C-alpha angles and dihedrals in degrees: 000000000000091000090052090050090047093053093047090049093047090052092054089047088058092052089050093049091046091047092051093048093049089052092050094049093046093231121176095223113102121239093245092051087053094050093046089049089054104037103035094066090048090047092049088051093056100271102154097196091045086053090052091049092051089049091054092048093056090042095057094036086230102178093333134073108282105255116180094177089059094043089053090050096051093043088052090055094050093048092048085055094053105269091134095170091073095055097092091046089051094053087047094058091044090057089055096058126089119244092264092049092048090056089048092048093051091049092047093046090052090052093046091046091054098043102033108038115112114253115267 
């Protein structure tokens, strides 16, 4: 459990450092774009804590359109890969979806689990 917490904390430290560096360099790219640019490839390669982070970005609508379907899908992959601490959050997100969105979220989650889970 401590290892998972440390990994998640390190992921957020990377976001903070990247944000600080971008502000110092006066880049035009947004913090969220930078975070997505960093974490999305990791998530697509099976990085469970990157998947959790991407889910959080979509859940919060932090610099992107809020998309609870995508948040649920990314959380589902992370949970499937052993990031148990996000399971309650995933359930909370699911309850906020309409019936049609729940169907779409399940389909998207199945696809993401198939395509973005780390090889066993």
